[in-house]
C-alpha positions in Angstrom: -31.5 -12.0 18.9 -29.6 -10.5 21.8 -27.3 -7.6 22.2 -24.5 -7.8 24.8 -21.9 -5.3 26.0 -18.5 -6.2 24.8 -16.5 -8.4 27.2 -13.7 -6.8 29.2 -11.0 -8.3 27.0 -8.2 -6.6 25.2 -8.3 -7.1 21.4 -5.5 -9.1 19.9 -3.4 -7.5 17.2 -1.0 -8.6 14.5 1.8 -10.8 15.8 5.0 -9.1 17.0 8.2 -9.7 15.1 9.9 -12.9 16.1 13.5 -14.0 15.8 13.8 -17.0 13.5 10.5 -18.6 14.2 6.7 -18.1 13.9 4.3 -18.8 16.7 1.5 -20.7 14.9 -1.0 -19.8 17.6 -0.9 -16.1 16.7 -2.0 -16.2 13.1 -4.2 -13.2 12.4 -6.9 -15.2 10.7 -8.3 -18.6 11.8 -7.5 -21.5 9.4 -9.0 -24.8 8.8 -7.5 -28.1 9.9 -5.5 -28.6 6.8 -4.0 -25.2 6.8 -3.3 -25.3 10.6 -1.5 -28.6 10.1 0.6 -27.2 7.2 1.6 -24.2 9.3 2.6 -26.4 12.3 4.5 -28.7 10.0 6.6 -25.8 8.7 7.3 -24.7 12.2 8.6 -28.2 13.0 10.8 -28.1 9.9 12.4 -24.9 11.3 13.7 -27.0 14.1 14.8 -29.9 11.9 11.9 -32.2 12.8 9.1 -33.6 10.7 5.4 -33.7 11.7 3.0 -36.2 10.3 -0.7 -36.7 10.5 -2.6 -40.0 10.4 -6.1 -38.9 9.4 -6.1 -35.5 7.5 -9.1 -33.2 8.1 -10.6 -35.8 10.6 -11.6 -34.7 14.0 -10.0 -37.9 15.3 -6.7 -37.1 13.7 -3.5 -38.1 15.5 0.0 -36.8 14.9 3.6 -37.8 15.4 6.9 -36.0 15.3 10.0 -37.7 13.9 13.7 -37.0 13.8 16.6 -39.4 13.1 14.1 -42.3 13.2 12.8 -41.4 16.7 9.1 -41.0 16.9 6.9 -39.1 19.4 3.2 -39.8 19.3 1.0 -36.7 19.8 -2.8 -37.4 20.1 -4.0 -33.9 19.2 -2.8 -30.8 17.3 -2.7 -28.9 20.6 -0.3 -31.6 21.9 1.8 -31.1 18.8 1.9 -27.4 19.5 3.0 -27.9 23.1 5.7 -30.4 22.1 7.1 -27.9 19.6 7.6 -25.4 22.5 10.0 -27.9 24.2 11.5 -29.8 21.3 15.2 -29.3 20.7 17.4 -29.9 17.7 19.4 -27.9 15.2 17.5 -25.6 13.0 17.7 -25.6 9.2 21.0 -24.0 8.3 20.1 -22.3 5.0 18.7 -18.8 5.9 16.7 -18.6 2.7 14.9 -21.9 3.5 14.4 -20.9 7.1 12.8 -17.7 5.9 10.5 -19.6 3.5 9.5 -22.0 6.3 8.8 -19.0 8.6 6.3 -17.8 6.0 4.6 -21.2 5.8 4.6 -21.4 9.6 2.6 -18.1 9.7 -0.2 -19.8 7.8 0.6 -18.4 4.3 1.3 -20.6 1.3 5.0 -19.9 0.9 6.5 -19.5 -2.6 8.8 -22.3 -3.8 11.6 -19.9 -4.5 12.8 -17.0 -2.4 14.8 -14.1 -3.9 17.1 -12.6 -1.3 17.8 -9.4 -3.2 16.3 -6.9 -0.7 13.4 -6.1 -3.1 9.6 -6.7 -2.5 8.3 -9.8 -4.2 4.7 -10.9 -4.4 3.2 -14.4 -4.2 -0.1 -16.1 -3.8 -1.1 -16.7 -0.2 -3.6 -19.4 -1.1 -2.2 -21.1 -4.3 -4.8 -19.5 -6.6 -3.7 -17.9 -9.9 -4.2 -14.2 -9.9 -3.8 -13.8 -6.2 -0.7 -11.8 -5.4 -1.6 -10.4 -2.0 1.4 -12.0 -0.3 4.7 -10.1 -0.2 8.1 -10.6 1.2 11.6 -9.1 1.1 14.8 -10.7 2.4 18.3 -9.3 3.0 21.3 -11.6 3.5 23.9 -8.8 3.9 25.0 -8.3 7.5 22.3 -9.7 9.8 20.1 -12.0 7.8 16.6 -10.5 8.1 13.3 -10.2 6.2 9.7 -9.2 6.4 6.6 -10.8 4.9 2.9 -10.5 5.0 -0.5 -10.4 3.3 -1.7 -7.1 1.9 -5.3 -8.3 1.8 -5.7 -8.6 5.6 -2.9 -6.3 6.8 -0.9 -9.1 8.4 2.8 -8.6 8.5 5.8 -10.0 10.4 9.5 -9.5 10.5 12.1 -12.3 10.8 15.7 -12.6 11.7 18.0 -15.6 11.4 19.4 -14.8 14.9 17.6 -14.4 18.2 18.0 -10.8 19.3 18.9 -12.0 22.7 22.1 -13.5 21.4 23.1 -10.5 19.2 25.8 -8.0 19.9 24.7 -4.3 20.3 26.0 -3.6 16.8 24.0 -6.5 15.3 20.8 -5.3 17.1 21.3 -1.8 15.7 21.9 -3.2 12.2 18.8 -5.4 12.5 16.6 -2.4 13.6 17.9 -0.4 10.7 17.1 -3.2 8.3 13.6 -3.7 9.6 12.9 0.1 9.5 14.1 0.2 5.9 12.0 -2.8 4.9 8.9 -1.3 6.5 9.4 2.0 4.7 9.8 0.0 1.4 6.7 -2.1 2.2 4.6 1.0 3.0 5.7 2.8 -0.2 4.8 -0.2 -2.3 1.4 -0.6 -0.5 0.5 3.1 -0.9 1.2 2.8 -4.7 -0.9 -0.3 -5.0 -3.7 1.4 -3.1 -3.5 4.5 -5.3 -3.6 2.4 -8.5 -6.5 0.4 -7.3 -8.5 3.5 -6.3 -8.0 5.1 -9.7 -9.2 1.9 -11.4 -12.2 1.6 -9.0 -13.3 5.1 -9.8 -13.3 4.4 -13.5 -15.2 1.1 -13.1 -17.7 2.7 -10.7 -18.4 5.6 -13.1 -19.0 3.2 -16.0 -21.5 1.1 -14.0 -25.2 1.6 -13.7 -27.2 1.9 -10.5 -28.4 -1.6 -9.5 -32.1 -2.3 -9.8 -31.9 -6.1 -9.7 -29.2 -8.8 -9.6 -29.3 -12.6 -9.1 -27.4 -12.2 -5.8 -29.8 -9.6 -4.5 -32.7 -11.8 -5.5 -31.2 -14.9 -3.8 -30.6 -13.0 -0.6 -34.0 -11.1 -0.8 -32.4 -7.7 -0.2 -32.5 -4.3 -2.0 -29.6 -2.6 -3.9 -28.8 0.2 -1.4 -26.3 2.2 -3.4 -24.7 -0.6 -5.3 -24.1 -0.7 -9.0 -24.0 -3.3 -11.8 -21.7 -3.8 -14.8 -22.7 -6.8 -16.9 -23.1 -9.7 -14.5 -21.2 -8.1 -11.7 -22.6 -6.3 -8.7 -20.4 -3.6 -7.3 -20.3 -2.6 -3.6 -18.3 0.5 -3.1 -15.5 0.6 -0.4 -15.2 4.1 1.0 -13.4 5.6 4.0 -15.0 7.8 6.6 -14.5 10.9 4.4 -16.5 9.2 1.6 -13.5 8.7 -0.7 -13.8 5.6 -2.9 -10.8 3.3 -2.5 -11.9 0.0 -4.1 -14.8 -2.2 -5.0 -16.1 -5.5 -3.9 -17.5 -7.4 -6.9 -20.2 -10.1 -6.4 -21.1 -12.5 -9.2 -24.5 -14.1 -9.9 -23.4 -17.1 -8.0 -22.4 -15.1 -4.9 -18.7 -15.3 -5.5 -17.0 -12.2 -3.9 -13.8 -10.6 -4.9 -11.8 -7.5 -4.0 -9.9 -5.5 -6.5 -6.2 -6.5 -6.5 -4.2 -4.0 -4.5 -7.3 -2.2 -3.2 -7.4 -0.9 0.3 -9.8 -2.7 2.7 -8.7 -1.7 6.2 -11.0 0.9 7.6 -13.2 1.0 4.5 -17.0 0.3 4.5 -20.2 0.6 2.6 -22.8 2.9 4.3 -26.5 2.0 4.1 -28.9 4.6 5.6 -28.2 7.7 7.7 -27.0 7.4 11.3 -29.2 8.8 14.0 -29.0 7.1 17.5 -27.5 3.7 16.7 -25.2 2.4 14.0 -24.7 -1.2 13.1 -21.4 -2.6 11.8 -21.4 -6.0 10.2 -19.4 -8.2 7.8 -21.2 -8.8 4.5 -23.5 -6.8 2.2 -26.5 -9.2 2.5 -26.3 -9.1 6.3 -26.1 -5.3 6.3 -29.0 -4.9 3.9 -31.1 -7.3 5.9 -30.5 -5.5 9.2 -31.2 -2.1 7.7 -34.4 -3.2 6.1 -35.6 -4.9 9.3 -34.6 -2.3 11.8 -34.3 1.0 10.0 -30.9 1.5 11.6 -28.0 2.8 9.6 -25.5 0.1 8.7 -21.8 0.0 7.8 -20.7 -3.1 5.8 -17.1 -3.9 6.8 -16.8 -6.7 4.2 -15.0 -9.3 6.5 -14.3 -10.1 10.1 -10.7 -8.8 9.9 -12.0 -5.3 9.0 -14.7 -5.0 11.7 -12.5 -3.3 14.2 -10.8 -0.9 11.8 -14.1 0.1 10.3 -15.7 0.5 13.8 -12.8 2.7 15.0 -13.1 5.0 11.9 -16.9 5.3 12.5 -16.4 6.0 16.2 -14.1 8.9 15.3 -16.7 10.2 12.9 -19.7 9.6 15.2 -18.5 9.9 18.8 -21.9 10.0 20.4 -23.7 7.1 18.6 -24.3 3.7 20.0 -22.3 1.3 17.9 -23.6 -2.3 17.6 -21.3 -4.9 16.0 -23.6 -7.5 14.4 -21.5 -10.7 14.6 -21.4 -13.6 12.1 -21.8 -16.6 14.4 -19.2 -19.0 12.8 -20.3 -21.8 15.1 -18.8 -24.5 13.0 -15.4 -22.8 12.6 -12.7 -23.4 15.3 -12.4 -20.3 17.4 -15.6 -18.8 16.0 -13.7 -16.0 14.1 -16.8 -13.9 13.4 -17.9 -13.7 17.0 -14.3 -13.2 18.2 -13.7 -10.3 15.8 -17.1 -8.7 16.7 -16.2 -8.8 20.4 -12.8 -7.3 19.8 -14.3 -4.5 17.6 -17.0 -3.7 20.2 -14.3 -3.6 22.9 -12.2 -1.2 20.9 -15.1 1.4 20.5 -17.1 0.9 23.6 -19.9 -0.7 21.6 -22.2 -3.7 21.9 -22.3 -7.1 20.3 -25.4 -8.6 18.6 -25.5 -12.3 17.8 -28.1 -14.0 15.6 -30.2 -16.4 17.7 -31.0 -19.6 15.8 -32.6 -21.3 18.8 -35.4 -23.7 17.8 -34.6 -23.4 14.1 -33.3 -26.1 11.7 -30.0 -24.5 11.4 -27.5 -25.6 8.8 -23.7 -25.6 9.2 -23.4 -22.5 7.0 -26.2 -20.5 8.7 -24.2 -17.9 10.5 -25.5 -14.4 9.9 -28.7 -12.3 10.1 -29.5 -12.9 6.4 -29.5 -16.6 7.1 -31.7 -16.0 10.1 -34.2 -14.0 8.1 -34.4 -16.9 5.6 -35.2 -19.3 8.4 -37.4 -17.2 10.6 -38.7 -13.7 9.9 -38.7 -11.0 11.2 -35.1 -10.1 12.3 -34.8 -8.2 15.5 -31.8 -6.4 17.0 -31.3 -4.2 20.0 -35.1 -4.0 20.5 -35.9 -2.8 17.0 -37.7 -5.0 14.5 
């Protein structure tokens, strides 16, 4: 294991609002090859072109763009992205369809039907039933404009059918007013969802029993550390820096993890141990329990890569003098290594350090990415000089 100071690199944030298109390279969360292709395909459709792929999900895939029977061969998805930057052609004329394609181009699974009534509508971002973390609202009065996003990871983006650079001063003012009104509406809806989820979480937490054993804990070879059980479900509390319970992560016997619908994630964490000199922030519960048991350091479980920075910032405000170590998931088989990238950004934001599990010399599987995996392959785990 090694611990490095964070690189001198500014963290990336949510994409800025764009006018009539989405830059597929600024999606907040990395996506697999199929989803990346679907996003780029939607972006092509916004310009009236079609994008095709020869070998889906294959590292040797090739692409071609087509319009009016004319074909452009593109050897890689990066080449397809570059071609999109320079390709011309008339955009789709229907503003509702353009808005739907913009949602798809942002990496979300867009709904089949868009209601342009100025109200917030929810949709599944991944096609699964019961998932309604996606949201949008669209106005077609005056300047055609809308906003959309994903409540689960905090991603949001605003859209306009016109490029602001071509608008009159009056249109720009009207657009700004539309966007501000939509943001207030979105924020009010989100606050209500958070409040409802927090009330439900408190009831479920109070009815659950302190965990003693659970199939997931046994499989990961870690202790309960303040978790609770209700039937077959393990509950991991999600609290803010003041200790308020906002939501629960449930973990099934098979390791399936779920968040409560509408529950707040951003800035929440599960604390294990009492901070003294150093504090570790990591993604998953099993990783956090492993690190605490191996090192004695206090740990904050941030639940996913997208929340590492928000949790670390909250903890830095609460513990300004502690050394904060971000324990990365080394997603070595995922394009862009989202776990390591997010850890570096979080460490940069709080002046912390990054620790990366070292699998050198071990028979590492494709899914071996974190410190719990490392412990399974080679005990003991070490971090920052502590064992």
